[in-house]
C-alpha angles and dihedrals in degrees: 000000000000133000130205116325090014093288110157114246121214124203117245129207119245121239100245120212111261113241129178114253137188118250115238116245115279115264113261093227137009113261115266093226122065118259116260116260115274117251115254112245114238110241112248118241118213113247120211114236093014119158094232123046098193128062110327096193091069119100090212087082122051099195101082105082094026091048088053090055091048090051089049092050092048092054102035108016130248115343121223087235096045099094098050094038092046090054091048093050094052126201119350120236143060113340125211112251118212115234092208115119110267095020090125088065090068085089086078089055092049094057092042091052090051091052092052093046094050097046104035124105111279090015127131096287103016130242097286098044116125093183094118093055090048094055111107114266096355125108128203122303091250089057092047095048104031101034100039092224110194097230124131109247103182146016108285092000121121127222124306086247088060090045097054098032133241120301117250122253116284111289094003119118123233090246093056091044091052091047093050090052094049094245094132112062120194094014113184131208093246090060090062093071110148090010103072097104092047092049091046090058093051121084096230095034092052092052090049093053092046092054093046094048092061090065101022124130121245090256093051092048091050092050090052092043093052090058100043099044092074091053096035098125095047090048092049090060096041121107092233103016093064090069092058090053089049090052090056091052087052103039105015125108118267089255092052092049091050092049092049091048089055088056088059094056113109092018103065097111094046091047093045090057094045122093096235101022091062089063091053092051091051092050091046092053089053093050112036128079121266095260092058092042090060092048089055098048093046089069089065093059108119093020101066099114091046090054095043092056093045121096091229103028095055090066090054092051090049091051091049090055092047098047109027127077109265092234089066091052101061090109088064092053090048091051090055095058108126091000102083097101093045092049094044090057093047120097092232100025093060089063093053092049089054092051090052091052089051103045112020127088124265090253090055096045096046096081090043092053092046090059091046093054090050089062102032097127093053095042093051090061098038120106091232103020092062089067091056091051091048089051091055091048091051102039107013131104121276094255093052092049091049092054091052094047089050089053090056098046113102091023101067095117094047097043095042091063092053119098096228103022092055088068090056092050090052091050090049091053091049100045104029120108118264093262093045091050092050091053091051093049091045088056089056093046090051093060118108117250093263094054093046092047089050091054094048094056096040117109092231107022094055088071090056090053091049091050091050091051089051098050102030122116112255093257092049092045090053091053091048093050094050091050090050098045096079089059098052095104095052094041091063088068094061128072093221093040089062088064090061092049091052090051091049093050089053093055097038088058089053092047109037090173087075089070132230125326113263140057117333111280117243116251106249091205093064 
């Protein structure tokens, strides 16, 4: 269609009035096929004399298309299409933008309304008109609206893709896309209706829900809960969704916690062995009443060793021991029969053994300790077993500590130079009785000068010497210091020997009667 002087006229899109809209429910699953490539937006060219100086493809300003018509009329006179198009475009100027979530999506409505108005019976061109498709470079309205074709449709107006906005990522709703791009300030939980599961499985959405749940009203919590309960298991095993479930165990009502715990039933083992599900089980055990705790742990019966040796499951077993009544845990003790040494030398099993020694009854720990004492020498020098022995020395009964100290006596020099056993010797010195400690320090004082010098410059044994200086009785400390003084000069040459010198300087300052640091001074009277 031509205008005055044969100049081709191109159809422009009206600036539709922005109206708040409701977001459609989030898709249940992401589409299996990849999303089509997004249309490239046509770069806007500045138009001289235009009514709006900023972006003209934005619906926030109504001057772009109308300004183009005014510019056309100024140059070439009234256009045959000016009156109807002018009426369609409405008043020129700044339009009010709704702050409601999703208002920016009204741009889709605007284009759709234009399509209906231009092609309906009695409309501008009539139902059978093919004028739009005949216009140079412009396809049908359905192509423009539905396909997002990146073709300029007006003077100073960008592509249709720019007009209606980019599509969200595949499988992601418009609401989540807008939230991720900070286009919805002051978003509230109630505005996430029909989108809770989708937000829970998104990194930023999950964090948002977690924060809101801590201060949410009962009604808001119930709205969220109603949406997640149907997808509870999938959320429990989701990298981000598991945190939302945990928040409900922490901040939910007792009824909500009970209902969620029922969703765990029948899946405890699978969840315990799963990276994210194991966290949910641990939080549940901290939050639910004893009756439900026992229902949960009973599902692990027959699978204890498998869980203990698993990088995820061992945390669940530890939490069971910490939170559940010991009487309900006898099946765990039974599963450990004959396995205590193997578990104590296992990177995960050693943690579980320590929790049993902390929380179970004396009757339950007795067979565990009996197996430990049968392998004391090996456990002391093991990279994991030494932690179990240290735990007994620190928290065990007096008789059990005495048996371990006795196993160390006579081997102080040898064990102190061992990477792992040296930690056990230190713990013996710290937690032994007064008489037991004196015997250990006397053993050190009885060493010849070469053996003592070897310990003081050793990377592990020097810490044993330091510990003995710290905890020794004053008379024993004095003996130790005088045996060490002749070696001061040589100790300064060694990194670990310097630690001993620093310890000596500390105590010599507190006890000036011991004399100055350094080799013994010659007697001038001799």
